[in-house]
C-alpha positions, 0 to 999 in steps of 0.5 A, a space after each residue: 830466119 825468114 828475114 834473111 836476105 838470101 831467104 828472101 831472094 830464094 822465096 820471092 819475097 818483096 815485102 818486109 816480113 818484120 812489118 807483117 803479121 804471122 806467116 803461113 803456107 797457102 795455096 792458089 790452087 787448093 787440092 782436095 785431100 783425096 787429090 793429094 792422096 791419089 797424086 802422092 800415090 801416083 808419083 810413088 807408083 810411077 817412080 817404082 815402075 820406072 826403075 824396078 827392072 832397070 838395075 839389078 843394084 838395090 841402092 841405085 834402084 832406090 835412090 833413082 826411085 826416090 829422086 823421081 818421086 821427089 820430082 813428081 811430087 815437087 811437080 804436083 806441089 807446083 801445080 797447086 801453086 803454093 804461096 806464103 801468106 803474111 796475115 795481119 789481124 786488125 781490131 775495130 773497136 765498138 763505139 757506145 752511143 749515148 742520147 740524152 733527152 732535152 725535152 721540156 718534160 725534164 723540168 718536172 720535179 718527180 725524182 728523189 735523190 739519196 737524201 729524199 729531196 724532190 729533184 727535176 728530171 734534168 738534175 737527175 739526167 745531169 747526175 747520170 751523165 756525171 756518174 757514166 765511166 766508159 774506161 777506154 772505150 770510145 762514145 758519142 754523145 747526142 742530145 735529142 728532142 725533136 732532133 738530134 745534136 752532138 754534145 759534150 757529156 759535161 754540158 748537154 744543154 738546156 731542157 727546152 725542147 717542145 716535143 720528143 721524137 724518140 724514134 727519129 733521135 735513135 735513127 739519126 744518131 746511128 746514121 751520124 755515128 759512122 761505120 763500125 760496130 756499136 756496143 750499145 745505145 744508152 738512152 737517158 730519158 723519161 720515155 715520153 715521145 710524141 711518136 711511138 716506137 714502132 716495130 720497124 725501128 726494133 727490127 732495124 736495131 736488131 739487124 744491126 745488133 745494136 742493144 738498147 740500155 736505158 737509164 729511166 728518168 723520173 718517177 715510174 708512178 707518175 706524180 699528180 699535178 694539184 693545180 689552180 684552174 681558174 679564179 674568178 673575182 669581181 674587178 671592183 668593190 667597195 671599201 669594207 666589202 666582203 668580196 668572194 673569190 671563186 677558185 676551181 681547183 684540180 686536186 691530187 687523186 689521193 691526197 687533200 690540199 688547202 686553199 689559202 687567200 692571202 692579202 699581198 700587202 700584208 701577207 696575212 691569210 684572210 680566208 682558207 678552205 680544205 680541198 678534198 682529194 679526187 675530182 675537181 671542185 670549186 671553192 669560194 673564199 672571201 676577203 674583206 677589202 680595205 681602204 686604198 685604190 686597189 687590193 692585190 689578193 693571192 691564192 695559194 694551193 698548198 698540198 703536203 704530197 708530192 706535186 709534179 707542177 708546183 708552179 701552177 698552185 698560185 694565182 693573183 687577182 686584183 681589186 679596184 677599191 671605191 673608197 666611200 660607203 655603199 649608198 642605199 635607198 630603202 622604201 617600205 610600205 608599212 612597219 613590218 617586223 622585216 622592215 624594223 630589223 633590215 632598217 636597223 642593219 642598215 643604219 648600224 653597218 659602218 661601210 653603208 649610207 642609207 636613206 629609209 622611206 616608210 611610206 605609211 608613216 604620217 607627216 610628222 614621222 622622222 624618216 630614218 637612215 643616215 642620209 636625210 630624205 623626205 620623199 622618194 627621188 624623182 630627178 635623175 640626179 637624186 636616183 644617181 646618188 644611190 648604188 642599191 634600191 631596196 623596195 619592200 611591200 609597196 604598191 607600184 602606184 606609190 611611184 610616178 611613171 617618171 619615178 619608175 622610169 628613172 629607177 629602170 634607167 638607174 638599173 639597166 644603164 647605170 648598173 644600180 642593184 635592185 632588191 625586192 622583198 615580197 609582202 602579203 599586200 602589194 609586192 609583187 601583185 600590184 606592180 603588174 603594168 608598171 614600167 619596171 614590170 619586166 625587171 621582175 625575175 618571174 612572171 607576175 600575177 594578180 595573186 601570189 599565194 602563200 606556201 601551204 606549209 612552213 618552210 626553210 630555205 636552202 642555198 643552191 650551189 650557185 649561191 655558194 659559188 657567188 659567195 652568198 648566203 654564207 651565214 654559218 662558220 662552218 665548211 658548209 657555211 649554212 647553220 644546220 639549225 636553219 636546215 631542214 632538220 633544225 628546230 621549229 623556230 627556224 621555219 618560216 611561217 609565211 613565204 610566197 609560192 613561186 613555181 620554177 615554171 614561172 620563172 623567166 628564162 634568165 632568172 637564177 635561183 639562189 635559194 629554194 624553199 623546202 617543206 616537209 619533203 626533201 625536194 624543193 617546192 618552189 623559189 625563195 630567192 631569185 636573181 636576174 641580170 637586167 641591162 647593166 644592173 642586177 635584181 634579187 627578189 626575196 619571197 619572204 619577210 620572216 627572216 627575223 625569226 632566225 633571231 630566236 635564241 641566236 641574235 641577229 647574226 644570221 639575219 644581218 648576214 643574210 641581208 648585208 650579203 645580198 646588199 653588198 652583192 647587188 651594190 658591187 655588181 654595178 661597179 663592173 656593169 659594162 657587159 656584165 650580163 654576158 660572157 665569152 668563152 672558149 671550149 676547150 681553153 687549151 687546144 692544139 693547132 688545128 683543133 676546132 674550138 667553139 667560141 661562145 657568147 652567153 648572154 643572161 641579161 634579159 635586156 641585152 637578149 632582147 638587143 642581141 643581133 643575129 650575128 657578131 664578129 669575134 676578133 682573134 689576136 696573137 701578140 697584139 697582131 689580128 690573126 682571124 675574124 670569126 662569125 658568131 651566129 645565134 645558137 637556135 638551141 639556147 632560145 627560151 633558155 636561161 642563156 641565150 648564146 652566139 656561137 662559132 667555130 675557130 681552128 688556130 693556125 699557130 701556137 701561143 696565147 691568143 686573145 679573143 674580143 667581141 665588141 658591140 653596142 648591145 653589150 655595152 663594152 668589149 668582152 675578151 677571152 683567152 685561149 692557150 694554143 699549143 702544138 699537137 705534139 707538145 709533150 708537156 701537156 702530158 708530162 707523165 713518165 713512160 718507163 714501160 716503153 723503155 723497158 720494152 725497147 731494151 727487152 726487144 733489142 737485147 739490152 736492159 734498164 740500167 741502175 745507178 750502180 751500173 753507171 760507174 761500171 758501164 764499160 764492163 756492163 755493156 759487152 765489147 762488140 769489137 770486130 777483127 779483120 785479117 789483111 793477108 799479103 800473098 807471096 807466090 812460091 811456085 814461081 820463086 827461085 827456090 822452086 826452079 832450083 829444087 826442080 833443076 837440083 832434083 832432075 840433075 841429080 837423077 840424070 847424073 846417077 843415070 849417066 854414072 850407072 850407064 842407064 840410057 
């Protein structure tokens, strides 16, 4: 009806009502209810008073009173200024903001799918995004790590973000999502953030009425990471040598693992060890070298439990192979039992060529060994034929000063090994004052008393770490019958007493002497770096007693391992007595790291300058030069060191090198520098943070079952607004017509009844 042109003209409507919403009556000057009551009452009273005595005819009086009341009421209505309000209601739909984590921590595999297969967090994220169903509700999709970027839901991009700034991602995604209501913010993340979520962000979300719903990626109970942290092995070895590979392992907290040493060329497992769960541990695997120029070995850490980062469970080492036999010169004073058996071992060993001199033999005695020799070498060329010198109970006077100088040179410069076997008559008492006195790993005296009681020897952790004194086949590699609780035949009746306080600062103890008590009573096997070579002193000549009921197995392993160890040490002679290291090995940009040059070599310690420059390079580009100064705290100790502090300025793999004539070559160490906010350094999930954020903002953690129904799970927070178009009625033609008509009727009736 209101669409009729006449009605529109009467009401003064200049808009098309069909295009508008609902219509209602309104007021420009709305009056309170009591004002309407007073106005209506006043209009009725005034009209009644105006005509109550003017005419005796009731119908005329009532008619005029009614008309006058209508005029007064019309004027009252016009004073309130009535309008027609055309109301158009508008709905503004809400939006759902979805944030997908794209940091590197999503590369970790700690999520199990429905079949129980271990998958990466990134695979879980992609599966979750595919399952989300929003119906007709609009959504905006963002990827985040250190920043925020819009994405397509079907392709979130690679998970390669170095850091995760969760507060920044939430704030920027809400800013970029435009104006209007937000039904909810869906956070698909493992919860890791290099910057914590603070109370300010929570208050901001609460003020904007933005609830957070989270899809927690990864395992709530973080998986452990079993890893090989370091592998040490000789760089060179002789053919058919037994090479120790020292492996440092970080096992899982509650699951044991297995170490395997594999020959890469053949794929065969050459050695294995059991790794107990719990604390980091060190294990020694042994490989027998084969013919060829080199040999590549792979160390594998195998665990049946779930491992967060399986990529760090392997390491490879390469060995250079010297494809010839080890050459040994053995000089002995008399035919003692130890000499007889060691000589037979050396002659019988196919990987060795030996020259054996028995000085007490008469002129017609045929010297033994498979390298004929009739006298002790005298020239440099003759000494250079040998990789190892074994000297038994011989007086130093049996050698000329020239021979001893050449022997010293072969050890200190060429890196030859020197094995000294103690004796009752001459070794080491009669070597005082000789040119090689300082080569001995202990201070010499004119008398060397024997231990007051029979003893057994016990390997030290150092020997186990070097793969030495592995005489048994068990996990401990030391036969129980040779231990302190073994039978009487295993006890050595004679051993020189070498107190620990008589050892030189750079001496390392490979085995100790154990008597009737549980505490060591002296050193039994000593080792010391001297120049490029290595010296070992054995304080007994009674290992032949281990043959009782066992045969030569224990004695042969004892001596062959020492011979191979000393011979192999000379192959990597350069800088063998010094080690360059960085602590810690993984640091952040700006963090202080200590660069240490530790020197165990007695000869290098004497030549070591007070300061050396260390060059730090990254990607072959020189970056820093650090001054390493003498560490006063190490003076007089086993290891004399130089140290300096370095603070990296850039992330990456850095190489630190030190070159000095005293070291005989260049030492190298490597360190990994990461950004301070590199979350991959701590890849564990943080579901507690997600849960707390959801609870604080009125959301909740979502399950897999929620994703297909996400449009109904998240309440609709759309807003409704009204647009009102007002048309004034009080100034319309209809208002004027009504006023004129009512006033005209009243005037006409008054004229008819002849009222003034």
